[in-house]
C-alpha positions as CSV (number, residue, x, y, z in Angstrom):
1,X,-11.6,-2.0,12.8
2,X,-14.6,-0.1,11.5
3,X,-12.9,2.6,9.5
4,X,-12.5,1.9,5.8
5,X,-8.9,2.3,4.7
6,X,-7.6,1.9,1.2
7,X,-4.7,-0.5,1.2
8,X,-2.1,-0.7,-1.6
9,X,-1.1,-4.2,-2.7
10,X,1.2,-5.2,-5.5
11,X,0.3,-7.4,-8.5
12,X,1.7,-7.5,-12.0
13,X,4.4,-5.3,-10.6
14,X,2.0,-2.5,-9.9
15,X,0.0,-1.2,-6.9
16,X,-3.6,-2.4,-6.6
17,X,-6.0,-0.6,-4.2
18,X,-8.1,-2.7,-1.8
19,X,-10.6,-1.5,0.7
20,X,-9.9,-2.9,4.2
21,X,-13.5,-3.1,5.4
22,X,-15.4,-4.3,2.3
23,X,-12.3,-6.0,0.9
24,X,-13.3,-4.9,-2.6
25,X,-10.5,-4.4,-5.0
26,X,-10.0,-1.6,-7.6
27,X,-10.9,-3.0,-11.0
28,X,-9.5,0.2,-12.4
29,X,-6.0,-0.5,-11.0
30,X,-6.2,-4.2,-11.9
31,X,-7.0,-3.6,-15.6
32,X,-4.3,-0.8,-15.8
33,X,-1.6,-3.0,-14.2
34,X,-2.7,-6.1,-16.2
35,X,-2.6,-4.3,-19.5
36,X,0.9,-2.9,-18.8
37,X,1.9,-6.5,-18.0
38,X,0.2,-7.9,-21.1
39,X,1.8,-5.3,-23.4
40,X,5.3,-6.1,-22.1
41,X,4.6,-9.8,-22.8
42,X,3.4,-9.1,-26.4
43,X,-0.3,-9.7,-25.6
44,X,-3.3,-7.6,-26.7
45,X,-5.0,-5.3,-24.2
46,X,-7.6,-6.8,-21.8
47,X,-11.1,-5.2,-21.9
48,X,-13.1,-5.6,-18.7
49,X,-16.2,-4.5,-20.6
50,X,-15.8,-7.3,-23.2
51,X,-14.9,-9.8,-20.5
52,X,-18.0,-8.9,-18.4
53,X,-20.2,-9.5,-21.5
54,X,-18.9,-13.1,-22.0
55,X,-21.5,-15.8,-21.1
56,X,-19.3,-17.5,-18.5
57,X,-18.5,-14.2,-16.8
58,X,-22.1,-13.0,-16.7
59,X,-23.2,-16.3,-15.2
60,X,-20.5,-16.1,-12.6
61,X,-21.5,-12.4,-11.8
62,X,-25.1,-13.5,-11.5
63,X,-24.2,-16.3,-9.0
64,X,-22.1,-13.8,-7.0
65,X,-25.0,-11.3,-6.9
66,X,-27.3,-14.1,-5.6
67,X,-25.0,-14.6,-2.7
68,X,-23.4,-11.3,-2.0
69,X,-25.8,-8.8,-3.7
70,X,-23.2,-6.2,-4.5
71,X,-20.3,-7.4,-6.5
72,X,-19.3,-4.4,-8.6
73,X,-19.5,-0.7,-7.9
74,X,-18.9,1.4,-11.0
75,X,-16.8,4.5,-10.9
76,X,-18.7,7.8,-10.3
77,X,-16.8,10.4,-12.2
78,X,-13.4,11.0,-13.7
79,X,-10.4,9.7,-11.8
80,X,-12.6,7.4,-9.6
81,X,-12.2,3.7,-9.2
82,X,-14.6,0.8,-10.1
83,X,-14.6,-1.6,-7.1
84,X,-15.2,-5.3,-7.4
85,X,-15.8,-8.2,-5.0
86,X,-12.7,-10.3,-4.2
87,X,-14.0,-13.4,-6.0
88,X,-14.7,-11.4,-9.1
89,X,-11.2,-9.9,-8.8
90,X,-9.7,-13.4,-8.8
91,X,-11.6,-14.3,-11.9
92,X,-10.6,-11.1,-13.7
93,X,-7.0,-11.4,-12.7
94,X,-6.9,-15.0,-14.0
95,X,-8.5,-13.9,-17.2
96,X,-5.8,-11.2,-17.7
97,X,-3.1,-13.8,-17.1
98,X,-4.0,-17.5,-16.6
99,X,-0.2,-18.2,-16.1
100,X,-0.2,-16.2,-12.9
101,X,-2.8,-18.4,-11.2
102,X,-0.5,-19.4,-8.3
103,X,0.7,-15.8,-7.7
104,X,-2.9,-14.5,-7.7
105,X,-4.1,-17.1,-5.2
106,X,-1.2,-16.6,-2.9
107,X,-1.6,-12.9,-3.1
108,X,-5.2,-13.0,-2.2
109,X,-4.8,-15.4,0.7
110,X,-2.1,-13.4,2.5
111,X,-3.1,-11.9,5.8
112,X,-2.3,-8.3,5.2
113,X,-5.8,-7.1,5.8
114,X,-6.1,-9.2,9.0
115,X,-2.9,-7.7,10.3
116,X,-4.0,-4.2,9.3
117,X,-7.4,-4.5,11.0
118,X,-5.9,-6.1,14.1
119,X,-3.4,-3.3,14.4
120,X,-6.2,-0.7,14.1
121,X,-8.1,-2.4,17.0
122,X,-4.9,-2.6,19.2
123,X,-4.2,1.1,18.6
124,X,-7.6,1.9,20.2
125,X,-6.8,-0.3,23.2
126,X,-3.3,1.4,23.6
127,X,-4.8,4.9,23.2
128,X,-7.4,4.1,25.9
129,X,-4.8,2.8,28.3
130,X,-2.5,5.7,27.7
131,X,-5.4,8.2,28.2
132,X,-6.3,6.6,31.6
133,X,-2.7,6.5,32.8
134,X,-1.8,10.0,31.6
135,X,-1.6,12.7,34.2
136,X,-1.8,15.4,31.5
137,X,-5.1,15.0,29.7
138,X,-4.7,18.2,27.7
139,X,-1.3,17.0,26.3
140,X,-2.8,13.5,25.5
141,X,-3.4,14.2,21.7
142,X,0.3,15.2,21.3
143,X,1.4,12.1,23.3
144,X,-0.5,9.7,21.1
145,X,0.7,11.4,17.9
146,X,4.3,11.2,19.0
147,X,3.9,7.6,20.2
148,X,2.5,6.6,16.8
149,X,5.4,8.2,15.1
150,X,7.9,6.4,17.4
151,X,6.3,3.1,16.7
152,X,6.3,3.7,12.9
153,X,10.0,4.5,13.0
154,X,10.8,1.5,15.3
155,X,9.2,-1.0,12.9
156,X,10.7,0.7,9.8
157,X,7.4,1.7,8.1
158,X,7.0,4.7,5.9
159,X,3.3,4.4,5.3
160,X,0.9,2.0,7.2
161,X,-1.2,1.5,4.1
162,X,1.9,0.0,2.4
163,X,3.4,-1.8,5.4
164,X,4.3,-5.4,5.3
165,X,2.6,-8.1,7.4
166,X,5.7,-8.2,9.7
167,X,5.6,-4.5,10.3
168,X,1.9,-4.5,11.0
169,X,2.3,-7.5,13.3
170,X,5.1,-5.7,15.3
171,X,2.9,-2.6,15.5
172,X,0.1,-4.7,16.9
173,X,2.4,-6.3,19.5
174,X,3.8,-2.9,20.5
175,X,0.2,-1.5,21.0
176,X,-0.7,-4.4,23.2
177,X,2.4,-4.3,25.3
178,X,2.1,-0.5,25.8
179,X,-1.5,-0.9,26.8
180,X,-0.6,-3.6,29.4
181,X,2.4,-1.7,30.8
182,X,0.5,1.6,31.1
183,X,-1.2,0.2,34.2
184,X,2.0,-0.7,35.8
185,X,4.7,1.8,35.0
186,X,4.8,5.5,34.0
187,X,3.5,6.3,30.6
188,X,6.9,7.1,29.0
189,X,8.4,3.9,30.4
190,X,5.4,1.9,29.1
191,X,6.0,3.3,25.6
192,X,9.8,2.8,25.7
193,X,9.6,-0.8,27.0
194,X,6.8,-1.8,24.7
195,X,8.7,-0.7,21.7
196,X,12.1,-2.0,22.8
197,X,10.8,-5.5,23.9
198,X,9.0,-5.9,20.6
199,X,11.7,-4.7,18.2
200,X,14.6,-6.2,20.2
201,X,13.2,-9.2,22.0
């Protein structure tokens, strides 16, 4: 999927933003969440500026730049985020709390972004199939909007950017089933069966 979407992930009991296309994380969110966690555990505040000045960190950033070129995008204006490369994010999260090493590694290696991107691609396939099968082209935008809302309700998602892997996986399967069925049965039946067979197999 080509469109950049800001996902919301949870770490240190708080939401951390991540861009779906570049996969960069919000340093701003991480430091804020990490400092709340540190304060509740009687630890001093973490300063990303001080951490970035440390020799080990600056050497690591230099190596990342050699390979990836852009590893940190500073905020531009009040209320904006500073974005960092996933590998720099791991290093910073572990500096904030070395005791959370396992949680940080598992958190980063989940497949949420893969499911999110796959679902976005399958949505395009489903929309294309529904458009071709639809007899009422002028009513197509309304049909797609209503179908998306039905799918969201069926999988129990309130917001796709906060959806679980399971919800995104079900959405992907519904999209694919509807796309296949649209060539065989009337559009409304394709949507109904696609949702029903995925949610209640």
